[in-house]
N, C-alpha and C positions, 0 to 999 in steps of 0.2 A: 269678533265683536268690535274691534277697533274700526274696521272698515264700515260696519253697519252704523256705528256711532257717527262716523264722519259723514256717511251718506245721509243720515237724519239731519245733521246740521246743514249740509249743502242743500237738501230739499227745502228745509224751512227758510233758508236764506234766499233761495231762488224762487220760491212761491209764497211771498208774503201775504197774498190774498187767499191762500188755502185755509180751509177750516170754517168753523162756526163760531162767530163772536159770542162771548158769554155762554159757552157751551154748557157749563154746569148749571146755569139757571134753568135750561130746558130739561136737563136730567133730573134735577131736584123737583121741578114742577110735575114732571111725569110720575115720579115716585109718590108725590102727594096725591095726585089724582087716583092712581092705582090703590093707594092705601085707603082713601075714602070710599072707593067703590067696594073694596074688600070688606071694610067695616060695616057698611050699610047694605050691601047686596050679597056678601059672602064670597069666598074664594072661587067658587065655581063660576061666578059671573065674570071673572077676569082670567080664568085659567087658559083661555084661548090666546093669551098674550105671551105665555111662557115659551121657552125654547123646548120644543118636543120634536125629536128627530122624525118620528113616524108621521106626525102631522105635517111637518115641513115637506117631506117627500110626497105628500098628497096635495101639495099646492099652497099650503098656508105659510107662504114665505115671509109674511110680516113678522113672524115669530123670531126671525133672525135679528131683529132690531128691538122689538117691543119687550123682550125679556129683560132689557136694561132697566125698566121702570118698576121692577119689583123691589120694594124696600127691605123685605125680610121681616116685616112686622105686620101683623094682620088683625090686631084687636085694639080696643081702646086702652087696655092696660099697658100697651107698649108705646103709647103716644109720646111720652116724654123721651124715651130712648130714640124713637124715630126722629123727633125734632132735633135732638142733640146731634145725631150722626149726620142728618141731612144738612144741618147748619155747618158742621165740621167739613163735610165734603165740599159744600159751596165755598166756604172760606178758603180752604186749601186750594181748590181748583181755580178760583179767581186769582189767588196770589200767584200760582204757577203761570197762569195766562199772562198776568202783568209782567212777570219776570222773563218768560220765554217769548212772549208774543202769541197771538192766536194760532198761527200756523203750526208751531212746534207743539203747543199744548194739545191742539186738536189731533195732531198726528199721534201724540202719546196716548191719548184716550182711545182714539179710533183703532190704533194698532193693538191695544189691549183687547178691544172688542173683537177684532178680526181673529186674533189668536185664540180667544175663548170660543168663538164660533167654529173655527177650524178644528179645535180640540173636540168640541161636542160632535161635529160631523164625523170625525175619525172614529170616535167611540161608538157613535150611532151605526156606522158602517160595520164595525167589528162585532158589536154586541146586539145590534138590531134595535136598540133603544138608547136614548140619551135625553136627560131632562135638566134644564137649567132655569132657575128663577132668580134673576137679579144679577147685578154687576158688583157683588159684594167685594170680591178680591181686587177687581180693577180699581174700585174706589179706595180701598185700603192701601193699595200700592202707591197712591198719590201721597200718602203720609210719608213713605220712604223718600220720595222725591223732595217733599217739603223739608224733611229732616236733613237731607243732604245739602240743601241750599241754605237753610236757616237753623243750624244745629243748636244754637244757644237761645233760640226763642223759647219763652216760658209759657206753658199752658197751666191753667188751674185744674189740677186733678181733684175730682169730687167738689169742684167749685171753690176750693179754698187752699189747696196744697200746691204751691208753685213747683213745677217740674219742667226741666229742659226737654225740648222736643227730641233731642238725640237719645235720651234715656227711654222716652216713650216709644221710639222707633224699635228699640230692642224688645219691648213687650209686644209690639206688633209682629216682629219677626218670630217671637216665641209662639204667638197665636197661629201664625201661618204653619210653623213646624208641627204644632199640635194637631191642626186640622188635617195635615197630610198624614200624620201617624194614625189618627182616628179613622180616616177614610180608608187607609190600607187595611187596618184591622177589621173594618166592616165589609171589606171586599169591594169598595166603591173606587174604581180606577179613575173615573171622571172627577170625583170629589178630591182625589189626591193630586190630579194634574192641574186643576184650575188655579190653586195658589201658586204652584210652580210656574205656570205660564205667566201669571201676573208678575212674579219676581223676575222672570226672564225678560219681560218687557221693560221693567225698571232698569235692569242691568245694561241692556242695549243702549238706553238713553243716557246712562250715567257711567258708562265704561271708562271714559277718560277721567272723570272725577274720582272713581274708585281706584284706578291704578295710580293716579297722582297721590291720593291719600296714603295708599300702601307704601309707595316709594318714599314719601316724606317721613312716614313713621319709621321705616327701616333706616333711613339716613339719620334721623334723630337718635335712634337707638345706638347706631354705630358711633355717632359723635359722642354720646354720653358715656359709652364704655371705652372710648379710645384713651390710651395712656397720655395722649397729647392734650386732652381736655382737662382743664382745671375744674374740679368739683368745688365750687365756691362756698357752698354751705358747709360741706365737710371741712374744707380748709379753714373757714372762719372759726368753727368749733375747735379745731386743733390749735389754731393760733391763740385763741383765748385761753385755752388750757395751758399752753406753753408760757404765755405772758404771766399767768398767776404763779407758775413754778419758777420762772427766771427773774421776775421782777422788772422786766422791761418789755416794750412792745416791738420795737424795731432794732435790728442789729445788722450792720454792714457785713456782708459775706466776704469782703476783701480786707478791710482794716479792723474790723471787730468793734467799732464804736457803736454805742447804743443811744437811743433817744433819751434814756434816763441820765446818762453821763453827759451827753451833748445835746441838750434840748433845743439849741439854736439850729441844729442841722436838719435838713430835709431828707427824708428817706423815700425811696421808690422801689417798686417791684418790677423786674424785667420779664416781659412777656416772651422773649426769645429764648430764655433759659429753660432747660428741662427741670421741672419742679417748681418750688415756691421759694425764691431767693430774693432777699432784700439788699439794697445798696444805698449808701449815703450819696449825697449830691456830688461828691468828688469822684465817685467811681461808677455811677449809673451808666455813663457813656463810655467808660474806658476799661471796663472789666472784660475778662474772657468768659464767654457764655458757657454755662454748665450744660453738659450733654448727657449726663446720667443722674 
């Protein structure tokens, strides 16, 4: 995965003119055209655009590309949802293209398409038939990419509930997992593989980000549980409780003077001592460090 990830970055860097500028505009426009044709002419009028392995083997090779333009909505009742998702796809795709550049974003989308086509071809060869209508999982996988780059960006869920993108990405992952499970239960191997392929494409492009995030979280967990790390919130609560019981706030660990008895003294805490030890101004630099 690491080598593939590096190869992707090298290719995008070496071929800045690769790809289709504003690719998502063409994808969304194609979806709108197919939707309108479906609504006014019926699904049969556009069925020749779907990915159908048997038809492809008989020369209808345009289906290898045109299946991308099926929005998954085919009636006027679904118009609001179609507009919502197409707007979301365009917004996320355009943002990714600005962040990565046209070459890398086009490679991301095209590689997802190629993996989908290859999966459909393999299933077609094994089962004799394979049918795909739409790049649903490819488009949704862009949401994972967006959440990885902008985890704290807020979307308005149901148009009024602000939710961070990183939490919505978990719902997206749950949806993918549910679709895999339902496809397996219904006996559809192709339906189970398509979301997995989309996730695999995402992992290839974000392998470095994912491994860096895991390493950072592991390091943070080790740091927080280390005996050398001062838990400041817990220490502050303990200190406040001790102050109430003892009647003073600071006490020198060497001479025993307190801030109550000697208010003119300054007290400091030593970061090199093991534990939480206070010293007055006369001993902060001259004391022997505590090791236990």
